[in-house]
Biopython code that builds the backbone (N, CA, C, O; Angstrom):
import numpy as np
from Bio.PDB.StructureBuilder import StructureBuilder

atoms = [
    (1, "UNK", "N", (-32.651, -5.416, -16.456)),
    (1, "UNK", "CA", (-31.747, -6.547, -16.477)),
    (1, "UNK", "C", (-30.339, -6.114, -16.905)),
    (1, "UNK", "O", (-29.337, -6.586, -16.367)),
    (2, "UNK", "N", (-30.291, -5.220, -17.869)),
    (2, "UNK", "CA", (-28.998, -4.743, -18.356)),
    (2, "UNK", "C", (-28.243, -3.980, -17.267)),
    (2, "UNK", "O", (-27.025, -4.112, -17.145)),
    (3, "UNK", "N", (-28.961, -3.189, -16.481)),
    (3, "UNK", "CA", (-28.329, -2.429, -15.402)),
    (3, "UNK", "C", (-27.779, -3.372, -14.329)),
    (3, "UNK", "O", (-26.713, -3.117, -13.768)),
    (4, "UNK", "N", (-28.493, -4.449, -14.045)),
    (4, "UNK", "CA", (-28.028, -5.424, -13.057)),
    (4, "UNK", "C", (-26.735, -6.085, -13.515)),
    (4, "UNK", "O", (-25.815, -6.264, -12.716)),
    (5, "UNK", "N", (-26.652, -6.451, -14.793)),
    (5, "UNK", "CA", (-25.422, -7.054, -15.321)),
    (5, "UNK", "C", (-24.258, -6.087, -15.241)),
    (5, "UNK", "O", (-23.150, -6.472, -14.869)),
    (6, "UNK", "N", (-24.501, -4.847, -15.586)),
    (6, "UNK", "CA", (-23.427, -3.849, -15.528)),
    (6, "UNK", "C", (-22.957, -3.632, -14.092)),
    (6, "UNK", "O", (-21.762, -3.483, -13.837)),
    (7, "UNK", "N", (-23.907, -3.617, -13.156)),
    (7, "UNK", "CA", (-23.559, -3.443, -11.753)),
    (7, "UNK", "C", (-22.713, -4.611, -11.258)),
    (7, "UNK", "O", (-21.705, -4.410, -10.581)),
    (8, "UNK", "N", (-23.126, -5.828, -11.595)),
    (8, "UNK", "CA", (-22.363, -7.008, -11.173)),
    (8, "UNK", "C", (-20.982, -7.031, -11.818)),
    (8, "UNK", "O", (-20.005, -7.412, -11.173)),
    (9, "UNK", "N", (-20.889, -6.630, -13.071)),
    (9, "UNK", "CA", (-19.598, -6.572, -13.749)),
    (9, "UNK", "C", (-18.682, -5.546, -13.087)),
    (9, "UNK", "O", (-17.496, -5.811, -12.889)),
    (10, "UNK", "N", (-19.220, -4.388, -12.748)),
    (10, "UNK", "CA", (-18.425, -3.349, -12.088)),
    (10, "UNK", "C", (-17.966, -3.810, -10.704)),
    (10, "UNK", "O", (-16.821, -3.572, -10.321)),
    (11, "UNK", "N", (-18.845, -4.462, -9.959)),
    (11, "UNK", "CA", (-18.470, -4.965, -8.638)),
    (11, "UNK", "C", (-17.410, -6.053, -8.745)),
    (11, "UNK", "O", (-16.476, -6.092, -7.944)),
    (12, "UNK", "N", (-17.549, -6.925, -9.719)),
    (12, "UNK", "CA", (-16.548, -7.980, -9.925)),
    (12, "UNK", "C", (-15.188, -7.400, -10.281)),
    (12, "UNK", "O", (-14.160, -7.851, -9.775)),
    (13, "UNK", "N", (-15.185, -6.398, -11.156)),
    (13, "UNK", "CA", (-13.925, -5.758, -11.533)),
    (13, "UNK", "C", (-13.286, -5.078, -10.325)),
    (13, "UNK", "O", (-12.069, -5.133, -10.151)),
    (14, "UNK", "N", (-14.095, -4.446, -9.500)),
    (14, "UNK", "CA", (-13.571, -3.774, -8.309)),
    (14, "UNK", "C", (-12.958, -4.789, -7.339)),
    (14, "UNK", "O", (-11.923, -4.517, -6.731)),
    (15, "UNK", "N", (-13.587, -5.943, -7.193)),
    (15, "UNK", "CA", (-13.059, -6.985, -6.308)),
    (15, "UNK", "C", (-11.723, -7.498, -6.843)),
    (15, "UNK", "O", (-10.779, -7.685, -6.076)),
    (16, "UNK", "N", (-11.641, -7.726, -8.143)),
    (16, "UNK", "CA", (-10.391, -8.223, -8.733)),
    (16, "UNK", "C", (-9.276, -7.204, -8.561)),
    (16, "UNK", "O", (-8.162, -7.562, -8.178)),
    (17, "UNK", "N", (-9.562, -5.945, -8.837)),
    (17, "UNK", "CA", (-8.540, -4.892, -8.708)),
    (17, "UNK", "C", (-8.099, -4.758, -7.260)),
    (17, "UNK", "O", (-6.906, -4.625, -6.987)),
    (18, "UNK", "N", (-9.046, -4.789, -6.327)),
    (18, "UNK", "CA", (-8.690, -4.688, -4.911)),
    (18, "UNK", "C", (-7.829, -5.878, -4.486)),
    (18, "UNK", "O", (-6.889, -5.712, -3.708)),
    (19, "UNK", "N", (-8.138, -7.063, -4.984)),
    (19, "UNK", "CA", (-7.335, -8.239, -4.653)),
    (19, "UNK", "C", (-5.918, -8.141, -5.183)),
    (19, "UNK", "O", (-4.965, -8.506, -4.494)),
    (20, "UNK", "N", (-5.774, -7.647, -6.414)),
    (20, "UNK", "CA", (-4.437, -7.496, -6.998)),
    (20, "UNK", "C", (-3.627, -6.475, -6.213)),
    (20, "UNK", "O", (-2.455, -6.709, -5.919)),
    (21, "UNK", "N", (-4.234, -5.355, -5.873)),
    (21, "UNK", "CA", (-3.526, -4.318, -5.111)),
    (21, "UNK", "C", (-3.123, -4.849, -3.743)),
    (21, "UNK", "O", (-2.026, -4.568, -3.260)),
    (22, "UNK", "N", (-4.001, -5.606, -3.129)),
    (22, "UNK", "CA", (-3.699, -6.142, -1.791)),
    (22, "UNK", "C", (-2.577, -7.180, -1.837)),
    (22, "UNK", "O", (-1.722, -7.213, -0.953)),
    (23, "UNK", "N", (-2.583, -8.022, -2.866)),
    (23, "UNK", "CA", (-1.543, -9.041, -2.971)),
    (23, "UNK", "C", (-0.185, -8.438, -3.309)),
    (23, "UNK", "O", (0.843, -8.887, -2.802)),
    (24, "UNK", "N", (-0.185, -7.424, -4.165)),
    (24, "UNK", "CA", (1.076, -6.793, -4.532)),
    (24, "UNK", "C", (1.647, -6.002, -3.385)),
    (24, "UNK", "O", (2.866, -5.910, -3.236)),
    (25, "UNK", "N", (0.785, -5.429, -2.572)),
    (25, "UNK", "CA", (1.251, -4.608, -1.463)),
    (25, "UNK", "C", (1.654, -3.235, -1.952)),
    (25, "UNK", "O", (1.766, -2.991, -3.154)),
    (26, "UNK", "N", (1.866, -2.353, -1.011)),
    (26, "UNK", "CA", (2.204, -0.982, -1.395)),
    (26, "UNK", "C", (3.550, -0.552, -0.851)),
    (26, "UNK", "O", (4.041, 0.527, -1.183)),
    (27, "UNK", "N", (4.152, -1.388, -0.015)),
    (27, "UNK", "CA", (5.362, -0.964, 0.672)),
    (27, "UNK", "C", (6.648, -1.210, -0.074)),
    (27, "UNK", "O", (7.377, -0.260, -0.359)),
    (28, "UNK", "N", (6.947, -2.418, -0.393)),
    (28, "UNK", "CA", (8.247, -2.741, -0.936)),
    (28, "UNK", "C", (9.234, -2.974, 0.197)),
    (28, "UNK", "O", (8.839, -3.334, 1.306)),
    (29, "UNK", "N", (10.505, -2.772, -0.080)),
    (29, "UNK", "CA", (11.503, -2.992, 0.957)),
    (29, "UNK", "C", (11.674, -1.737, 1.796)),
    (29, "UNK", "O", (11.633, -0.632, 1.255)),
    (30, "UNK", "N", (11.865, -1.877, 3.094)),
    (30, "UNK", "CA", (12.080, -0.706, 3.942)),
    (30, "UNK", "C", (13.445, -0.085, 3.653)),
    (30, "UNK", "O", (14.330, -0.759, 3.127)),
    (31, "UNK", "N", (13.621, 1.168, 3.985)),
    (31, "UNK", "CA", (14.911, 1.815, 3.735)),
    (31, "UNK", "C", (16.035, 1.109, 4.485)),
    (31, "UNK", "O", (15.865, 0.689, 5.630)),
    (32, "UNK", "N", (17.181, 0.983, 3.828)),
    (32, "UNK", "CA", (18.313, 0.287, 4.409)),
    (32, "UNK", "C", (19.254, 1.231, 5.149)),
    (32, "UNK", "O", (20.100, 0.784, 5.924)),
    (33, "UNK", "N", (19.111, 2.525, 4.918)),
    (33, "UNK", "CA", (19.989, 3.504, 5.563)),
    (33, "UNK", "C", (19.141, 4.591, 6.186)),
    (33, "UNK", "O", (17.948, 4.706, 5.906)),
    (34, "UNK", "N", (19.771, 5.389, 7.038)),
    (34, "UNK", "CA", (19.051, 6.491, 7.666)),
    (34, "UNK", "C", (18.395, 6.059, 8.956)),
    (34, "UNK", "O", (18.693, 4.989, 9.486)),
    (35, "UNK", "N", (17.518, 6.875, 9.453)),
    (35, "UNK", "CA", (16.814, 6.549, 10.683)),
    (35, "UNK", "C", (17.473, 7.175, 11.897)),
    (35, "UNK", "O", (18.167, 8.186, 11.787)),
    (36, "UNK", "N", (17.255, 6.575, 13.047)),
    (36, "UNK", "CA", (17.766, 7.110, 14.300)),
    (36, "UNK", "C", (19.243, 6.783, 14.449)),
    (36, "UNK", "O", (19.716, 5.744, 13.987)),
    (37, "UNK", "N", (19.958, 7.683, 15.098)),
    (37, "UNK", "CA", (21.345, 7.418, 15.437)),
    (37, "UNK", "C", (21.630, 8.039, 16.792)),
    (37, "UNK", "O", (20.995, 9.016, 17.188)),
    (38, "UNK", "N", (22.586, 7.465, 17.492)),
    (38, "UNK", "CA", (22.940, 7.977, 18.806)),
    (38, "UNK", "C", (23.780, 9.237, 18.629)),
    (38, "UNK", "O", (24.721, 9.260, 17.836)),
    (39, "UNK", "N", (23.427, 10.296, 19.386)),
    (39, "UNK", "CA", (24.149, 11.559, 19.287)),
    (39, "UNK", "C", (25.317, 11.584, 20.262)),
    (39, "UNK", "O", (25.203, 11.110, 21.392)),
    (40, "UNK", "N", (26.442, 12.140, 19.819)),
    (40, "UNK", "CA", (27.537, 12.345, 20.766)),
    (40, "UNK", "C", (27.154, 13.412, 21.799)),
    (40, "UNK", "O", (26.249, 14.212, 21.561)),
    (41, "UNK", "N", (27.838, 13.422, 22.932)),
    (41, "UNK", "CA", (27.470, 14.336, 24.003)),
    (41, "UNK", "C", (27.614, 15.797, 23.597)),
    (41, "UNK", "O", (26.844, 16.635, 24.064)),
    (42, "UNK", "N", (28.578, 16.126, 22.741)),
    (42, "UNK", "CA", (28.755, 17.525, 22.365)),
    (42, "UNK", "C", (27.605, 18.041, 21.492)),
    (42, "UNK", "O", (27.422, 19.254, 21.395)),
    (43, "UNK", "N", (26.844, 17.181, 20.870)),
    (43, "UNK", "CA", (25.696, 17.612, 20.050)),
    (43, "UNK", "C", (24.427, 17.736, 20.895)),
    (43, "UNK", "O", (23.428, 18.272, 20.415)),
    (44, "UNK", "N", (24.440, 17.261, 22.123)),
    (44, "UNK", "CA", (23.252, 17.325, 22.963)),
    (44, "UNK", "C", (23.014, 18.708, 23.534)),
    (44, "UNK", "O", (21.889, 19.026, 23.919)),
    (45, "UNK", "N", (24.039, 19.535, 23.599)),
    (45, "UNK", "CA", (23.918, 20.853, 24.215)),
    (45, "UNK", "C", (23.443, 21.880, 23.233)),
    (45, "UNK", "O", (23.287, 23.048, 23.588)),
]
sb = StructureBuilder()
sb.init_structure("model")
sb.init_model(0)
sb.init_chain("A")
sb.init_seg("    ")
for serial, (resi, resn, name, xyz) in enumerate(atoms, 1):
    if name == "N":
        sb.init_residue(resn, " ", resi, " ")
    sb.init_atom(name, np.array(xyz, "f"), 0.0, 1.0, " ", f" {name:<3s}", serial, name[0])
structure = sb.get_structure()
């Protein structure tokens, strides 16, 4: 009986932690600078 309670407690804690991580997200704001830019013709050669 004690092992069953511990198992249920561990599963419940894992569900709560997974829910918090999912709600908070992992990304944040995307970068505001950088990325692709159009190259001038002299840089293409």
